[in-house]
N, CA, C and O of each residue as an XYZ file, in Angstrom:
352
protein
N      14.699    -22.117      8.929
C      14.967    -21.071      8.349
C      13.661    -20.275      7.303
O      12.920    -20.972      6.609
N      13.575    -19.088      7.334
C      12.435    -18.802      7.048
C      12.396    -18.390      5.580
O      13.317    -17.746      5.076
N      11.246    -18.796      4.861
C      11.256    -18.418      3.386
C       9.959    -17.612      2.994
O       8.799    -17.979      3.179
N      10.358    -16.528      2.459
C       9.335    -15.487      2.308
C       8.423    -15.967      1.063
O       8.807    -16.860      0.308
N       7.027    -15.220      0.887
C       6.310    -15.761     -0.287
C       6.821    -14.813     -1.527
O       7.067    -13.613     -1.644
N       6.854    -15.871     -2.326
C       7.448    -15.240     -3.725
C       6.760    -13.857     -4.179
O       7.376    -12.859     -4.552
N       5.142    -14.016     -4.059
C       4.520    -12.817     -4.712
C       4.876    -11.133     -3.782
O       4.582     -9.968     -4.049
N       5.702    -11.845     -2.528
C       5.519    -10.774     -1.241
C       7.295    -10.144     -1.703
O       7.862     -9.468     -0.844
N       7.933    -10.380     -2.851
C       9.110    -10.206     -3.248
C       9.443     -8.627     -3.395
O      10.289     -8.108     -2.666
N       8.904     -8.067     -4.141
C       9.025     -6.340     -4.622
C       8.679     -5.969     -3.022
O       9.309     -4.965     -2.688
N       8.074     -6.363     -2.240
C       6.924     -5.252     -1.335
C       8.338     -5.465     -0.640
O       8.859     -4.412     -0.273
N       9.256     -6.945     -0.322
C       9.692     -7.047      0.633
C      11.410     -6.259      0.275
O      12.320     -6.106      1.090
N      11.403     -6.027     -0.619
C      13.086     -5.711     -1.390
C      12.308     -3.952     -1.109
O      13.342     -3.424     -0.700
N      11.614     -3.197     -1.080
C      11.519     -2.086     -1.390
C      11.169     -1.104      0.501
O      11.272      0.052      0.912
N      10.790     -2.309      1.023
C      10.541     -2.511      2.268
C      12.326     -2.433      3.309
O      12.673     -1.795      4.303
N      12.868     -3.202      2.617
C      14.397     -3.052      3.121
C      14.867     -1.899      2.779
O      15.469     -1.463      3.760
N      14.917     -1.209      1.967
C      15.642     -0.181      1.769
C      15.286      1.001      2.397
O      15.858      2.086      2.296
N      13.939      0.620      3.294
C      13.591      2.036      4.143
C      14.123      2.270      5.216
O      14.145      3.377      5.754
N      14.735      1.001      5.758
C      14.851      0.752      7.148
C      16.163      1.393      7.625
O      17.133      1.331      6.869
N      16.284      2.061      8.924
C      17.495      3.124      9.113
C      17.706      2.602     10.435
O      16.779      2.011     10.988
N      19.012      2.775     11.109
C      19.302      2.434     11.947
C      20.090      4.069     12.562
O      20.905      4.421     11.708
N      20.045      5.126     13.806
C      20.249      6.090     13.532
C      20.581      6.083     15.110
O      19.920      5.251     15.731
N      21.367      6.754     15.778
C      21.775      7.406     17.884
C      20.802      7.511     17.804
O      20.160      7.892     16.825
N      20.298      7.074     19.219
C      19.236      8.098     20.127
C      19.540      7.861     21.521
O      20.359      7.129     22.078
N      18.550      8.781     21.991
C      18.790      9.091     23.759
C      17.332      8.318     24.447
O      16.208      8.658     24.076
N      17.459      7.735     25.014
C      16.222      6.613     25.721
C      16.370      7.114     26.876
O      17.364      7.214     27.595
N      14.860      7.553     27.061
C      14.837      8.672     28.497
C      14.122      7.538     29.684
O      13.089      6.972     29.326
N      14.497      7.330     30.614
C      13.462      6.534     31.564
C      12.397      7.628     32.666
O      12.418      8.808     33.016
N      11.701      6.658     32.864
C      10.683      7.336     33.852
C      11.279      8.206     34.862
O      10.598      9.001     35.509
N      12.732      8.048     35.030
C      12.847      8.883     36.747
C      13.731     10.119     35.885
O      14.503     10.753     36.604
N      13.694     10.495     34.510
C      14.050     11.241     34.018
C      16.110     10.515     33.710
O      16.971     11.381     33.555
N      16.277      9.927     33.697
C      17.663      9.820     32.966
C      17.670      9.213     31.429
O      16.802      8.629     30.781
N      18.904      9.569     31.154
C      18.856      9.240     30.065
C      20.226      8.430     29.486
O      21.303      8.747     29.992
N      20.203      7.252     28.295
C      21.013      6.350     28.248
C      21.092      6.349     26.525
O      20.092      6.432     25.811
N      22.386      6.246     26.064
C      22.316      6.234     24.743
C      21.796      4.688     23.956
O      22.011      3.580     24.446
N      21.202      4.897     22.869
C      20.251      3.998     22.356
C      20.038      4.037     20.913
O      20.186      5.159     20.430
N      19.696      3.002     20.010
C      19.742      3.358     19.001
C      18.160      2.859     18.471
O      17.447      1.894     18.748
N      18.002      4.187     17.460
C      16.151      4.172     17.043
C      16.134      3.307     15.738
O      16.796      3.754     14.802
N      15.481      2.157     15.554
C      15.044      1.645     14.067
C      13.612      2.226     13.305
O      12.572      2.304     13.959
N      13.660      2.569     12.057
C      13.145      3.218     11.529
C      13.205      3.310     10.038
O      14.226      3.560      9.398
N      11.416      2.972      9.295
C      11.588      3.039      8.295
C      10.326      3.892      7.389
O       9.233      3.465      7.015
N      10.996      5.350      7.197
C      10.212      5.985      6.992
C       9.865      6.829      7.927
O      10.953      7.153      8.402
N       9.034      7.409      8.513
C       8.626      8.222      9.355
C       8.289      7.285     10.343
O       8.292      7.805     11.459
N       7.993      6.066     10.342
C       7.701      4.378     11.361
C       8.384      4.720     12.190
O       9.311      5.396     11.744
N       8.412      4.538     13.680
C       9.544      3.977     14.591
C       9.673      2.590     15.029
O       8.771      2.260     15.799
N      10.359      1.861     14.816
C       9.993      0.312     14.880
C      10.526     -0.171     16.404
O       9.871     -0.872     17.176
N      11.840      0.359     16.645
C      11.988      0.614     18.257
C      13.185      1.500     18.538
O      14.093      1.943     17.834
N      12.842      1.608     19.897
C      14.295      2.032     20.213
C      14.950      1.203     21.534
O      14.537      0.926     22.660
N      16.382      0.924     20.665
C      17.110     -0.156     21.364
C      18.198      0.242     22.522
O      19.095      0.904     22.001
N      18.391      0.069     23.803
C      19.267      0.324     24.468
C      20.648     -0.559     23.974
O      20.691     -1.748     23.657
N      21.537      0.237     24.010
C      23.234     -0.324     23.344
C      23.118     -1.679     23.675
O      23.198     -2.371     22.660
N      22.976     -2.255     24.588
C      23.286     -3.971     24.757
C      22.556     -4.280     23.848
O      23.088     -4.756     22.845
N      21.039     -4.111     23.888
C      20.320     -4.743     23.046
C      20.412     -4.433     21.232
O      19.812     -5.188     20.466
N      21.141     -3.372     20.766
C      21.380     -2.991     19.325
C      22.432     -3.934     19.426
O      22.330     -4.861     18.622
N      23.735     -3.980     20.427
C      24.353     -4.824     19.795
C      24.176     -6.428     19.542
O      24.826     -7.075     18.722
N      23.437     -6.802     20.177
C      22.979     -7.968     20.488
C      22.453     -8.106     18.615
O      23.020     -8.824     17.791
N      21.472     -7.364     18.395
C      20.640     -7.924     17.521
C      21.654     -7.362     16.025
O      21.213     -7.707     14.929
N      22.618     -6.744     16.051
C      23.548     -6.288     14.918
C      24.248     -7.537     15.063
O      24.498     -7.812     13.890
N      24.782     -8.583     15.858
C      25.074     -9.590     16.167
C      24.374    -11.175     15.380
O      24.811    -12.150     14.768
N      23.383    -10.782     15.747
C      22.107    -11.778     15.495
C      22.074    -11.449     13.668
O      22.035    -12.502     13.033
N      22.083    -10.388     12.937
C      22.100     -9.865     11.699
C      23.286    -10.614     11.069
O      23.203    -11.391     10.118
N      24.650    -10.195     11.882
C      25.903    -10.896     10.802
C      25.715    -12.177     10.982
O      25.999    -12.895     10.023
N      25.281    -12.720     12.026
C      25.352    -14.678     12.190
C      24.419    -14.845     10.943
O      24.728    -15.544      9.978
N      23.463    -14.267     11.030
C      22.024    -14.456      9.752
C      23.016    -14.612      8.604
O      23.384    -15.681      8.117
N      23.430    -13.264      8.212
C      24.255    -13.338      6.788
C      25.452    -14.660      6.796
O      25.606    -15.591      6.005
N      26.207    -14.276      8.067
C      26.974    -15.350      8.143
C      26.689    -17.001      7.304
O      27.240    -17.648      6.414
N      25.478    -17.161      8.225
C      25.050    -18.452      7.568
C      24.635    -18.781      5.910
O      24.908    -19.812      5.295
N      23.893    -17.574      5.395
C      23.967    -18.082      3.931
C      25.576    -17.831      3.034
O      25.816    -18.010      1.840
N      26.418    -17.393      4.062
C      27.724    -17.612      3.078
C      28.406    -19.239      3.404
O      29.354    -19.681      2.754
N      27.899    -19.805      4.237
C      28.627    -21.142      4.720
C      27.570    -21.965      4.665
O      27.867    -23.142      4.866
N      26.148    -21.689      4.408
C      25.665    -23.094      4.484
C      25.132    -23.602      2.600
O      24.599    -22.886      1.753
N      25.607    -25.264      2.491
C      25.326    -25.696      1.329
C      24.405    -25.574      0.330
O      24.554    -25.785     -0.873
N      22.767    -24.966      1.348
C      21.842    -25.050      0.659
C      21.425    -23.684      0.347
O      20.417    -23.435     -0.313
N      22.304    -22.703      0.886
C      22.410    -21.384      0.562
C      22.047    -21.312     -1.184
O      22.828    -21.879     -1.948
N      20.758    -20.544     -1.774
C      20.637    -20.003     -2.880
C      21.507    -19.497     -3.558
O      22.446    -19.298     -2.788
N      21.826    -19.089     -4.769
C      22.791    -18.121     -5.269
C      22.289    -16.322     -4.918
O      21.152    -15.937     -4.642
N      23.244    -15.679     -5.015
C      22.915    -14.507     -5.200
C      21.753    -14.086     -6.122
O      21.386    -14.592     -7.182
N      21.232    -12.947     -5.386
C      20.309    -12.264     -6.529
C      20.723    -11.869     -7.483
O      21.934    -11.649     -7.459
N      20.033    -11.597     -8.700
C      20.583    -11.090    -10.157
C      20.775     -9.924     -9.839
O      21.570     -9.363    -10.593
N      20.232     -9.076     -8.728
C      20.039     -7.557     -8.298
C      20.808     -7.208     -7.221
O      20.422     -7.586     -6.115
N      21.955     -6.475     -7.321
C      22.356     -6.246     -6.161
C      21.674     -5.714     -5.228
O      20.783     -4.886     -5.419
N      22.171     -6.311     -3.714
C      21.397     -5.499     -2.734
C      21.668     -4.123     -2.385
O      20.924     -3.552     -1.587
N      22.770     -3.464     -2.962
C      22.995     -2.025     -2.790
C      22.349     -1.329     -3.763
O      22.471     -0.126     -3.532
N      21.714     -1.541     -4.753
C      20.887     -0.770     -5.437
C      19.495     -1.111     -5.563
O      18.901     -2.171     -5.764
N      19.046      0.403     -5.341
C      17.657      0.172     -4.524
C      16.512      0.087     -6.070
O      16.619      0.720     -7.120
N      15.468     -0.942     -5.664
C      14.343     -0.551     -6.673
C      14.016      0.389     -7.231
O      13.995      1.415     -6.552
N      13.588      0.500     -8.781
C      13.064      1.724     -9.243
C      11.359      1.357     -9.037
O      10.774      0.277     -8.960
N      10.980      2.465     -8.998
C       9.459      2.746     -8.253
C       8.754      2.898     -9.362
O       7.546      3.129     -9.299
């Protein structure tokens, strides 16, 4: 399991609040279009995923969250709820 550096905590939290996933259209070189998901933070595009890959990533994220719910070595929850945006 990956462990972040303590001195990156604030940056990691602020960055986490900037990530967004939205519907998108993926255009092929032949002009066809398929449903997709765009991953962004602010104005930066991190990727455009075809639906199959978006579902795979969503499943991996759910598995990672679940691993914390079931691991005997999981740290206790942070004192700041994940739903509260950090003050700037």
